[in-house]
N, C-alpha and C positions, 0 to 999 in steps of 0.2 A: 528229387522226386517230391511231389506234393499230393496228398490224398484229401479229397473233399467229399463229404457225405451230404446227401439231401440238398441239391441245388437245382435251379431251373435250367432248362436247355435253351432258354430264349436267346442268350448271348453267344451260343455255341453253334447256331445254324443260321444261314442267311435268309431263310424264310421267316425267321423269328417265331417258330413254333414253340409254345411254352408248355412243356411237360416236365415232371420231376425226373432228375437223374439220381438214382440211388447212391452211386459211388463213382467219382471221377478221379482217375489216377493220371496226374500230369507229369509227363516226361520233360524235365527241364534241362537235362544234360545227357550227353551220349552215354555216360557211365550208368545212368539210371536204368537202361535197358537190361543190364545184367542182374538187377534186383527185382525184376518183374516176377511175381509168383501168382499167376492168375488161376484161381479155382472157380469153375463154373463159367457160364456164358459171358462173353464180352463183345464189345465192338471197338473198332479203331477209328478215332476222330482226328481230323486235321483241322482245316479252316472251316469246315461245315458249310462250304459254299456249293457243294454238289450232292446234298442229301435232302430228302424229304422225310420227316418223322411222321409216321402215321400210327396212331394208337399210343400205347405207353412204352416206356423204356424199362425193362426189367434187368437188363444186363449192366455189368460194369463197363465203364467207358475209359479206354486208354487214350488220353489226349496228348498227341504228339506236338511238343512245343520246344524242342531243343534247337539251339541257334548256332550259327557259325558259318563263315565263308573262308575258304583257303585255296590259294593257287598251288596246285600240286606239281605241275610241270609247266615251264615257260619256254616255248620254242620260238623260233623266228616268225613262224606263220600262225601259230595257234597256242592256246593254253588249255590245260586240263584243270578245271575248277571244281572243287567239292562244295556243295551247298547242303547244309544240314536240313533234315526233313521239315523242321519247324519254321524255317524261313519262309516269309510270304513270297509267293512266286513273283509278283510284280516288283517287289523290292529287289529280288535277284536280277530281274531284267534291267532295272535302273542301275544297279551296281555294275553290271556288265557294260552298259553304255558309258558309264563314267570312266571305265578302264579302257574304252575303245575296243571292246570285244563284241563281235557280231555273231549272229546265228539265231538269236531268240528275240530280236526286235519286233518281228511280226506277231509275237505272242504277248505283247504288252497289254496290260490291264486285265489279263485273265485272273480271276479271283482264285483264292485257295493257297495252299502251301506247296513247297517244293516236293514233299514226300508224295503228294497225290498226283504230281505231274506225270510220272511214268505209269502209275496205276491206270489213269484214264487215257494215257497217250494224248495229252492235251494238244490241241491244234487250232490254228486260225490263219486265214489269209495265205494259204499255200504252204504252211510250215507245220510240222508236228514235232513233238519233243524227241521222238525216235531219230529224227534227222541229225540231232546234235548230241544225243546221249551216248556217253562212253560206257558207263556201268552204273549199277545200283548196289548200294550196300544195304543189307537187311539183317534183321535179327530173327533167328529161328526160335520161335516161342517154345517149341517142344524140347529141343535139344540145348537151348540156351547158348547158341553159337552165332557169331557174326559171319555172314556169307556175302560174297560178292557175285553178282550176276552181270555178265557182259550183255551188251545190246542184243546180240543174236540169240541169247537164251531167254529173253523176256516175253517172247510170243506176242509182239506188238501187232495190233490190228486197229481198225477204225474205232477210236475212243475206247480201246480195250487193251489188255495185257494179261499175262498169267497172274499178275498180282490182283487183278480184278476178278479173275475166274477161278482156275484150279488151285492157285496158291492163296486164295482169299482166306484170311484169318490164320494162315500158317506162318506168315512172315510179316514183320513190321518194317517198312522202309525207314532206315535211319538217316541216309543221305544219298544224294545223287551226284554223279561226276559227269560234267558236260565238257565237250570239246568245242571251244569257242574260237572263232577266227580273229586274227588281228587285222587292223586296218591295212588295206592294200592287198589283202589275201582273201577278202570276203566278197562273195557275190550277192548283191542286193536283189531281193525278190519283191517286185512290185506288180506282178502280173495278175494277182488274184483279187477279185472283188473290186472295191472302189478306191484302192490305195493310189493308183496312178492319178485318178481324178482329184483326189484330195491333195496330193503333192502339187498338182497344177494350181489348185486354189491357194496353196501355200507359197507359190512361186519358187519351188525348188525341185521341179520334176526332171530337169536336165541331168543333174549329177547328184542325186540325193545321198545323204549320209545315213548311217544306221540310226542316228538320232532323228533325222527327218522322217524316216519310215516309222519309227516308234511314235513320233508325234502325230503322224497321219492316222495310224491305227487307233491311238487313244482318242483322237477327234471323232473317228467313225464310230467306235464302240460307244463313246459317251453320248453321241447323238441318237443312237438306236436302243441302247440297253439301259434299263432302269437301275438306279443306285440302290443296292439292298439296304443302305442306311435310311432310305426314304420310303421304300416299299418292298416288302418281303418277296424275294425271288431267288432262284438258283441259276440264273443265266439261261442258256439253252436247255430246255426241258427234254427235247427230243433229239435224236440223231438225225442227220440228213440221210435219207434212205438211198441205197444203191440198188438199182434195178437192172435187169437184162436189157441189152440193146433193143431186142424185139419189142419189149413192153414200152420202152421209151419212144420208139418210132410210132407206135399206136397213139400214145399220148400226144406226141408232137403234132400229129395230124389234127387232133382235136383242139389242142392248146398250143398254137404256134409260138407264143411268148413264154412257154414254160422255162423256168430257170434251171440250168443243168451244167454239169462239169464232168470232164472225163475222170474215170476212176478205175482202179484195178477191179476187174471182174464185171464191169458194166458202166452204167452212167449214174452219177450222183445227182440227186435232185435237192433243191432247197426246201426243207421241210416247212420253213416259215411261209414260203410262197404257196405251198399246197394248202396249209391251214388258212391262209388269207383267202384263197379261192373258194373255200367252204363258207366264207362269210363270217368267220369267227374272230377276226382281229378286233379287239376291244370288247368282245363278248364277256358279260359278267353274270355269274350265278347269284342268286339271292344270298348265298352263304358268304359272299365276298371273294370267292375264288374267281379269277378272271384271266383272260388272254390279254396280254399287253397291247395297248393301242398303237404302238409304234413298231413292235417286233412280235409277230404272231408266234414265233418259236419260244417265247418266254411266257410262262405262267406266273401270275403274281398273286400274292396273298393280301387281301384288303380286309379292314375291320377285324372281326374275330374269327375269320375262316380258320378251320383246322386242317391238319394234314389229310384227313379223309376227304374233306371237301375238294382239296387240290387233286387228289387221286380220281375222284368222280369226274371232275372237269377234264382231266387228262384222258380218261376213257371215252368221254364224249368226243373229244378232239380226234382220238384214234379211230373211233367208229365213223365219224364224218369223212375223214380222209380215205378210209378204206372203201366206203360206199361210193365216193365220187371217183377215186382214182385206182382202186384195187391195190392199194399199197398199205402195208402194215407198218406203222411207225413204231419205233422202239424208244424207250426212255433212255436218255443219257444220264439223268439224275439217278442216284442210288436211293432206292426206297427202303427206309427202315420201318418195317411193319412188324 
C-alpha cells in the first residue's frame, strides 16, 4: 500500500482535469485491502477513464492498482481466468488472445481497468462483460471481508450493475473471474456495427479468428474515437437510449434513416446519431468543451476547459436531443461533483 498526500488529479483521469487530491491510497497488492481503514468520505478510482471531475475533491481516493492474472480452471472447451482489478482491461483482452481464449475480443481497446468492467457492465459490438463473467471478488469495506458474487447476483443492466447503484461505496472489486472459450469452441460475433465490413477490408471475412475480430474492432474504434493522450475525453459520454416500440415507429416515420438496434424492453437508438442530427457534431464552446468532430457521442476537453464546462455542454446536448426527439439522454460517465 502506498499513501500520497496533496497531488494533482491530472494523471488520474482521462479528461485530464487538474484539481488537488488531498490523499490518495494506492492498493498495490491484494493483501492491501485488509489494511484499509478509511475514516470519512472516500471515492474509489480505477483507470479514471469513465469519470468527470467537477468542482473540487475533498474525499480520500482509494486507487485500485493491484495486478495479476491466473488461470483457475482449465477445461477442454473453456478456462476460468481471474484478473486482478488493477489490470488494464485492454491488456487483459490481449492476454486472452495470446492464449487463444475467446469471448472478449469484441471488447478490445475499451479503456479502464478490469475492476470497472462489471461495475459498468462494459459492452461493445454486440458483447457485454456479463456474457462472459463468472463471478466478482470484492472487499466489504464495513465488515472487512472478501465476498464473491456470482454473475446472477450482480444485477447487470445496460451499462450498470449493483456495484454502480445500490452497492456503490460498499464494496471494492478486487478481481473478476471470466469464463473464456478455447479455440474451436467459441462462436465469433461479427453481426454488430461495422465489424463485418472491416473484416472484408482486411480480407479475412470468410473465417475470421478471434484475433481478426479484435484487430477489426481496434481499427474501427481508432478511426472514430479520440486518444485521451492527445485530447481529454472519457469515450462515450452518454448511454444509447432504449425507447418503446411505439415511440420508435413515430420517429421512424419522420427519420427513415434513424440508427436503431433491437433491445430488451424496446428499441436501442444510437445516441451519437441523435446528437449529430441536432447539428452538434464538432460544436465547441468558448470554454474549450466540445463535441468530437468524428463521433458525436464523445465530449472532449480542449484548452483549459474545466469539469463544469463539460457538464454545461452535456446539458446543452441533452436539452437539444430532448427538444428534437423527445428522448432523455443519460450520462454513461460517472460525475464526481
